[in-house]
C-alpha positions in Angstrom: 0.0 0.0 0.0 1.8 3.2 -1.1 1.5 6.6 0.5 2.0 5.7 4.1 4.6 8.5 4.8 3.8 11.7 6.7 2.6 14.7 4.8 5.4 17.1 3.8 4.0 20.0 5.8 1.4 20.4 8.5 -2.2 20.4 7.0 -5.0 22.6 8.1 -6.2 21.5 11.5 -10.0 21.0 12.0 -11.8 22.2 15.1 -12.3 18.6 16.2 -10.9 15.2 15.1 -12.5 13.4 12.2 -12.0 10.3 10.1 -10.4 11.8 7.0 -7.1 10.0 7.5 -8.8 6.7 8.3 -11.0 7.1 5.2 -8.0 7.7 3.0 -6.3 4.5 4.4 -9.5 2.5 3.8 -9.7 3.8 0.2 -6.2 2.5 -0.4 -6.9 -0.9 1.0 -6.3 -3.7 -1.6 -9.6 -5.0 -2.8 -11.5 -2.7 -0.5 -10.8 -5.0 2.5 -11.7 -3.2 5.8 -8.6 -2.3 7.6 -8.1 -2.4 11.4 -6.4 0.9 12.1 -4.7 1.5 15.5 -4.2 5.1 16.4 -1.2 5.5 18.7 -0.1 8.5 20.8 2.3 9.0 23.7 2.7 11.2 26.7 5.6 11.8 29.1 8.3 12.3 26.5 9.7 15.5 28.0 9.1 14.7 31.7 12.0 14.4 34.2 10.2 11.7 36.2 7.8 8.9 35.5 7.3 6.6 32.6 6.6 7.3 29.0 3.1 6.0 28.3 1.6 5.0 24.9 -2.0 4.2 24.1 -3.2 2.2 21.1 -6.8 2.7 20.2 -9.0 1.1 17.5 -12.5 2.4 16.5 -15.2 0.9 14.4 -15.4 4.2 12.5 -18.6 5.2 14.2 -19.2 8.7 15.5 -17.3 9.3 18.8 -19.0 10.3 22.0 -19.5 14.0 22.7 -19.7 15.8 26.0 -22.2 18.5 27.0 -20.8 22.0 26.9 -22.1 25.4 27.7 -25.7 26.0 26.7 -26.5 23.9 23.6 -22.8 23.4 22.6 -21.1 20.1 22.8 -17.4 19.2 23.4 -16.0 17.0 20.7 -13.0 14.7 20.7 -9.6 16.2 19.9 -6.0 16.3 21.1 -5.9 15.9 24.9 -3.8 19.0 25.3 -6.7 21.1 23.8 -9.2 19.7 26.4 -9.7 20.8 30.0 -8.8 18.3 32.7 -12.4 17.8 33.4 -13.2 17.0 29.8 -10.2 14.7 29.5 -11.4 12.8 32.6 -15.0 12.6 31.2 -13.9 11.3 27.8 -11.6 8.8 29.5 -14.6 7.4 31.3 -16.7 6.9 28.2 -14.1 6.1 25.5 -13.3 2.5 26.6 -16.9 1.3 26.1 -17.1 3.0 22.7 -13.8 1.9 21.3 -13.5 -1.5 19.5 -10.3 -2.0 21.4 -7.6 -0.1 23.3 -4.5 -0.9 25.4 -1.9 1.0 27.3 1.9 0.3 27.3 4.6 2.0 29.3 8.4 2.2 29.5 9.8 2.9 32.9 12.4 5.6 33.8 15.0 2.8 34.0 14.2 1.7 30.5 14.3 5.2 29.2 17.8 5.5 30.7 18.8 2.2 29.2 17.4 2.5 25.7 17.1 6.3 25.1 13.7 7.9 24.4 13.2 6.5 20.9 13.9 2.9 22.1 11.7 3.4 25.1 8.9 4.8 23.0 9.1 1.8 20.7 9.0 -0.6 23.6 6.0 1.1 25.2 4.1 1.2 21.8 4.8 -2.4 21.1 3.5 -3.4 24.5 0.3 -1.5 23.8 -0.1 -2.9 20.3 0.5 -6.4 21.4 -2.1 -6.1 24.1 -4.9 -5.2 21.6 -7.6 -7.8 21.2 -6.5 -8.2 17.5 -3.4 -7.0 15.8 -3.9 -3.9 13.6 -3.3 -3.8 9.8 -1.9 -0.3 10.1 -0.6 1.9 12.9 -1.4 5.6 12.7 1.2 7.7 14.5 1.1 11.3 15.5 4.0 13.3 14.0 6.4 12.7 11.2 8.8 10.3 12.9 8.2 6.5 12.7 9.7 5.3 16.0 8.1 1.8 15.5 9.5 0.5 12.3 9.3 -3.1 11.0 7.3 -5.3 11.2 4.6 -2.7 11.9 3.0 -1.0 8.9 3.0 2.6 9.9 1.4 5.8 8.6 2.7 9.0 10.2 0.7 12.2 10.1 1.4 15.6 11.5 -1.2 16.8 14.0 -2.9 13.4 13.8 -4.0 13.9 17.4 -6.2 16.8 16.3 -7.2 15.4 12.9 -7.9 11.7 13.6 -10.5 10.4 16.0 -8.5 7.2 16.5 -5.3 9.1 17.5 -7.3 11.6 19.6 -8.9 8.8 21.6 -5.4 7.4 22.2 -4.1 10.8 23.2 -6.8 11.3 25.8 -6.5 7.8 27.3 -2.7 8.0 27.5 -2.7 11.4 29.1 -5.3 10.6 31.7 -3.7 7.2 32.6 -0.3 8.9 33.1 -1.7 11.8 35.1 -3.4 9.5 37.5 -0.3 7.4 37.9 1.8 10.5 38.7 -0.9 11.8 41.1 -0.5 8.5 43.0 3.2 9.0 43.1 2.7 12.5 44.6 1.4 10.9 47.8 4.5 8.6 48.0 6.9 11.5 47.3 5.3 14.7 48.5 6.9 18.0 47.6 7.9 17.2 44.0 4.6 18.5 42.6 3.9 15.3 40.7 0.2 15.7 41.0 0.4 19.2 39.4 3.2 18.8 36.9 3.1 15.1 36.2 6.9 14.9 36.5 7.6 17.7 34.0 9.9 20.6 34.9 8.3 23.2 37.3 9.7 25.5 40.0 8.3 23.2 42.7 9.9 20.1 41.1 13.2 21.9 40.6 13.3 23.0 44.2 12.6 19.5 45.5 15.3 18.1 43.4 17.8 20.6 44.7 16.9 19.9 48.3 16.2 16.1 48.3 17.7 14.8 45.0 16.0 12.4 42.6 13.5 9.8 43.5 13.5 6.2 42.2 11.0 7.4 39.5 13.4 10.0 38.0 15.2 9.6 34.7 18.8 9.4 35.7 20.4 10.0 32.3 18.8 13.3 31.7 20.6 16.7 31.6 18.6 18.3 34.5 21.1 16.5 36.8 23.9 18.7 35.3 22.3 21.7 37.0 22.2 20.0 40.5 25.7 20.1 41.9 24.8 17.9 45.0 23.4 15.2 42.8 25.1 15.3 39.4 27.4 12.4 40.4 24.3 10.2 40.2 23.8 10.8 36.5 23.9 7.7 34.3 25.5 7.5 30.9 25.1 5.1 28.1 28.5 3.7 27.1 28.9 3.9 23.3 31.8 1.4 23.5 29.6 -1.4 25.0 26.5 -0.8 22.9 23.1 0.6 23.5 21.6 -0.6 26.8 24.8 -0.5 28.8 24.9 2.1 31.5 27.7 3.5 33.6 28.0 5.9 36.5 30.5 8.7 35.6 
């Protein structure tokens, strides 16, 4: 099936996600055979602490659920970053029953340190895809970089989380899952602001790191440690002479 590469430039973004990308993929299907399309999105890539989380979602191409908005308006599914926290939570409650299938995969901070972010993303995505009830024919990824590769058949699309219902659903479920996980860690490690920042950089997070150092949930190969004189000796480095996955303390 030709034409699975990302578009050369960002297309116009609709006000809510639709099925244009999925319809195009179905139109290219040999013999018109219905395709099982898994939308995949991730959250946690830029955080200092916590896992990177990936959701794979499959729809039956029916209209997605909508939420009541102000007055007669409705809130329609889109990229999780464009929704309020309340709307994300509400969508996360109704999407699982509507989807034909979905699954969450994660890669831990230790795996991120071991593999690097691209490798960790791939591991988390494979875990999610392999946990689906049925394997997909095509994986639809947000962005222009295919971090999955063979044997998965991948279509990359810029702004897919805003343009594709399938990816938007994955975006919401991944975000809510990780936010809840980080909120639970906040109770175990108070003071780092995990409930508010989800492990991303923030003044509260930075201050806690300076005073108390990293927790077992921090990524120990990341450059934020270079700015913490008391703790930079803990930084871990991948050794290029021994291959990816080998870590050393320098």
